C-alpha positions, 0 to 999 in steps of 0.5 A: 500500500505504501509503494502504491502511495509513493507511485501516486505521489510521484505521478500526482504533479502530472495529473489533471487538478481534479483527479490529483485532488481526488487521489490525494484525498483518497490516499490521505484516507488510506495512509491513516491506516498504513503510516506505521507500516510505511515508516 
């Protein structure tokens, strides 16, 4: 899950604004459950 988030984060600057914002909101919600594993 962490690696997926990293890929999305890396690609985010290249995504259209609305999609980027939507993905950011989605990943932020998911990260709440994976931060400990990610670190």
